[in-house]
N, C-alpha and C positions, 0 to 999 in steps of 0.2 A: 213595739213588736221586736222580737229577736229571732234570728235564724242561726241554727247551729250547723257549722260546716267543719267536719273533721275535728270535732271537739273544741272549736273556737266559736265563741259567742260574738256575733256582730249585730249592731243595731241596724235598723233600716237606713238611718242616715249614712252610716259607713258604706253600706252597699250601694247607695245611690250617688255617692260622691265619685266623680270621674276626675282623673288626672289628665290634663290636656295641655297641648301647646296652642297658643293663639297665633293666628295668621296676622300679617300686618294690617289688614283692614279692620281688625278688632283691637287696635291699639288703645282705644278709649277705655276698654275694660281693664287693660293693664294699668293705664294711668289712674283709673278710679281706685283700684285695689292698692296701688302704691301710695297714693295720696291718703287713703284711709289708714294705711299702716304708719305713715309718717306722723299723722295726727294722733293716732292711738298709742303708739309706742316709739316716741322719738329717740329714746336712748338706744334703741336697737339698731339704728341705721346710721350710715356714714353720710347721709344727706339730710336736709331739712325741708320741711313742707314749703316754705316760702321760695326756695330755689327750684324745687321740683314742679310746682304748680305753673311756673312760667315757661317751662320747656315747650318747645314747638312740637307739633304733631309728628314731624319727621324724627325727632329724638326717640319717641316711643316706638315708632315703626322700625327704626334702625336696630334698636335693641332686640326686637323680636326676631329679626332675620340675621343677626350677627352670628357667623359660624363659630366664633370664638367664645360664644356665650350660650348657655342653656337657660331657658325660662319655661317653667312649668306652673300650671295653675290648677287649683282644686275648684271644680264646678259642681254645684248642687242646685238642682231645679233651675237650670239656665242662668244661675248667678255665680260669679267668681267669688269664692269665699276664702281663698288662700293662694299663696305663691311661694316659689323658691327659685333661686337662680344659681348659676355656677359660671365662674370665669375660668376658661381653659388655658389661658396664657397669663404669664406673670410679666407685667410691664411690657406687653405686646411681644414678648419673647416666648418661643415654645418652651414648655416646662414639663417636668414629670409630676407637677403638683397643680391641683385645681383649688379654687376657693369657692366655698358655698357662701352665697350672699342673699339678702332680701327675703329671709324666711319670715313668713307671716301667715296667721290664720285669724279671720275675723272673730271678735270676742264671743259672739253667740254660737260659734262652731268649735270652740276650743274644747279639749277633753274628749273628743270623739274619734281620735286616731287619724285625723286628717293630716296633721303635720308629719306623722310617721309615714303615711302613704306618700306624701310629697318627698320626704327624705329618701325613702327606699327607691323611688323612681328616679330621682336625680342621681343617686349613687349608681344605679344600674346604667343610666345613660352615660355617666362619666366613665364607667368601666368599659363601655363599648368603644370608647375612643382608641383603646389599645395602648396608649402611651402614658396615660396618667397612672402614677404609682401611689400617690398620697393625696388626701383631700384635707384642706384646712378650713377652719371657720373661726370667727371672732364672736365673743358673747360678753355682754356687759355683766359686771359683777352682780347686779341686782336681778338678773334674769334666771332665777333658780329653776323654774319649770323648763325653760329652754335648755339649760345646761344638763338637766337630768335626761331629757329626751336625747340630746346629743350623746351622752354617755351610754344610754341604752342602744344607740345606733352604732356603737363601737368607737366613738371619738374619745381621745384621752387628752387631759390637760397637759400642755407642754410649756406654758409660761404666760407671762403677762406682756401685753403690747407696750412698747415704749410710749406710744401716744395714748392719752386718756381721752375719754368722751366728756365733753362739757355740755351741760344742758341746764338752763335756768340758773346759772351761777354756781352750780354744783359740778364737781369733777368725779367721774366714775372710772374705775379701772376696767380694762377690757382684757379678758382671758383669751388665749389662743388655744384651740383644740385641734387635734389632728387624728386622722384615721388612715391606716395603710389599706390599700385595696389588694385583695387577693387575686 
């Protein structure tokens, strides 16, 4: 089924996906989607599954309430199917630049506009801080779909990170992208 709203065609899935914040008591939902992401797309993250799985409950709770971070989740039919995060400080110092991190949508829900909804909401939340002027993110060279989404969201390629991503004995370059906030 599709619904047309002001000339835009949306599927029922898109309409039913809610972008939410999780309270600390729902830390297990955050942990579950993060671990799924690390298993599914390990090249996309600065962490590895074996490290994340042993984090204590307090680790996940603290991340959800940290005022220097934003964590948003895509919820469909009471299930978390995606996430996005932002760090509002650089090395614990106030900054005019934020970093988008932890972008992930479960494989069965990709291609439905969920990541775009997550990105739009996190950019809106970052803008509301009033002090962030630029947003950066890092994307592995192999993540063409993600890079295209970021470009459509206004991010521009600004260079390669000096650190590369290593996974299963292979080395991947990581691109840096940036967007000015208006």
